[in-house]
N, C-alpha and C positions, 0 to 999 in steps of 0.2 A: 405031215408037213408042220414045221415049227410055227407057232403063233407069234414068235418074235424073231423073224428072219434077219433083222438088223441088229440083234444083240451084239454089243461090243463095238458097233460102228459109231463114229463121231461125225456129225453133220453140221454144216453152216448153211442157213437159208437166208438170203438177203430179202429185205422187204417182207418180213414174216409176221407182222402183227395183225394184218387184216386180209380179207379176201382169199385169193388163191394161196398166197403165202402162208396164212394162218392154217388153212386146210392142210398144206404140205407139212408144216411143223407138227400138227396134231397126228397125222398119219405116221410120220417117221418116228415120233415118240411112242406111239401105240405099238409100232413094230419093233421096239426095243432100242432104238438109237438114242444116244445122248445128243441133244440138239442145241445149238446156239443160233439165234436169229437176230437180224438187224431191223431197226425201225428208224424213221427219220425225224419225227416231230414229237407229238404227244405221247408221253409214256403210259397213259391210262390203259389203252388197249393192250400194249405190250405187257404191262404188269399183270393185267387180268389173265392173259394167256399163260404166263409163267405160273401164276397161282393155280389156275385150272389144271395144268398138266403136272406140276410138282405134287399136287394132291393125289395123283394116281401113282406116285412113286417114280415118275420119270425125271431125268436130269435135263432141265431146260433153262437156258440163259438168254436174257435179252441184252442187246448191245446197241446203244444209240450211235448211228452213223448216217451221214448224208451220202446217199449213193452217187451224187454228182461230184463229190470231193475225193480226189485221188488219195490224199493222206488219210482221210477218215476210213476209206475202204481198206487200205493197207493195215491201218491200226485195228480195225474190226477183225480182220483175219488173225492177227497176232493175239488179240484178246480171246478169240474163240479157241485157238490152239492152247493157250494157257489155261482157260477154264475147263476145257474138255480133255486135256492131256494129249492132244493130237488131232488129226483131221483125216477123214476118209472119204467124205462126200461133200461136194459143193453144189448148191442149188442157186443159180443166178436168177432170182425171181424178180428183184426190184425193177420196176418199170413204171412209166407214166404215159399218158396219151393226151394229145391235143389235136383237134380236127378243125381244119379251115381250108378254104380254097387256097391253092398254092400262091397266087398273086396277092393274097391278103394275109399270108401266114406271118405272125409276128416274129421278128428276129430273136427275141428273148426266148420264145417257146421252141424255136428250132434249136437253140443252144442248150436248152434244158433237156429236150428229148435226146439229143445226141450225148450229152454229158451223163445222163442216167441210163438210158436204154443200151447205149454202146459202151461208154466210158466206165460205168459202174461194173458191168460184166467184165470188161478187160482188166481193170485194176484189182478186182476181187480175185479173179483167176490168176493174175500175175503174182499176187501176194501169196496165194495158196499153193502154187506149184511146188515150191521147195519143201512143203510139208506132206505132199501126197506120195504114197508108195504104190507098189503093185496092187492091183485090184481096186484102186480108188476110182471114184466116179465124179464126173463133172456133168451136171444137168442144167442146161440153159432153158429158160422159159421164154419162148418166142411168141409168135402169133400166126394164125392162118392168114393174116394180112400180108405175110411174106409171100404167099402163094396166090392169093385172090384179093382183089380190091373191088368190093361190091358197089361202090359209089364214089362220088367226088369228096374231096377234103381229106383223103387218107394218104396222100403222096409221101409226106414227111414221116409219118408214123410207120407206114409200110416200108420205107427206106431203112429205118432203124431196125425193124424186125428182119428185113432181108440181110442186114449186117450180122444179126445173131445167127442166122442160118449159115452164112458163109464162114463166119468165125468157127462155128461148130465143125464144119467140114475140115477146115485147115488144121484146127487143133487136134482133131481125131487122128490125122496123119502124123502130127508132131509127137503125140503122146502114146500112140499105139505101141511102139517098141518098148515103152516103159510099163505096159500092162494097165494103162489108165484109159477108161472109156470116156467119150464125150458125146452127148446126145442133146437133141433139141426137141422139146415138147411144145407143140403149137396149139394152144387152146382156141376154140371157136367161141360161140356164145355161152358164157358161163355166168350163172346167177351170183352176183356179188352186189354190195352196196353201190359200187360205181356203175354197174351194168345190170340192173334188176330184171328179173324174168317177166315182169308185168309192165304194161304200158304200150303206147303206139310203136315206139322204136323196137321193143322186144317182139311185138307181134310181126313186124316186118321181117325180122331175122328168122323167126320160127318158120315162116313160110318158105324159106329157101334152105332149110335143113331137111335131110332125108327123114329124120325122126320127128320133125315138127315141134321140137321143144328145146329148151335150154338145158345145159349140163350143170352139174354141181361142182363146188370146189373139191368135194370128195372124189369125184371122177378123175380130176386132174391129179390129185394127191395119190390116188391108187397107182396111176401110171408112173409117177415119179418114184414111188416106193419100190415098184418092180425094177425100175432102172437102177435104183440105188442098191439093189439086193444081189444075192449070189447067183441068180439064174439068168442074169442079163449080160454075162461077161463077153459074149460074142456079138453084141450089138454096139456099134460105135459109128459115129458120123451120121446117124439116122435122124430123120425129121418125122416125128410122130404126131400126126394131126389127131386131136381129140375134140371133135366138132359136130358130132351128131349127123355127119354127112353134109356139112356145109360146103365142102370143097369137091364133092363127087360130081 
């Protein structure tokens, strides 16, 4: 089996400078893809990731874009296409969370979650469609909270991730005749700066997973890399939980 199964493939990862997104960028680059990724604010982490991966010989490009902004999403797609010479894989990873009881949920946070978790995915995909050919891949990063809400305060976040799941199903139908697959990866407890694997909250989540532990960004990235590769061509419209048994 090739150690670079994505050689010749060109990928765009939104929200790729940190956490799960950075793990995905690293794995796609290691598997041979040329990768562009977006980031929203500080360039420090983005520049460091580009430097790290270009030192290995990979082609990696950072693009600043606010995932909540329609025009910036569309412009990021065009810049990625220009930098990479085309586009074969789109990973809609950019997302945010905010948790509060529904009757106390701030209006501005509702608007932000919808704009990024739903709007960013929509506009990036909309901009990318015209550049994608047969055997292209669209991979959306959702959440197990589309399927399971383990406690209060998650109604709005869960709603946005439910939209990711529904969008995936519908788009898979629309793009199937064109030979483009669309899938939804739903992470559970994953060790990141925003959701560390240590602490009281983490311990409560570990207790309700079958494996009793958090996953790593590399676990998610490995699944994304498989879906981006040549052996996943008959998988589309799927919702793939990677959660250590959180939802069993």
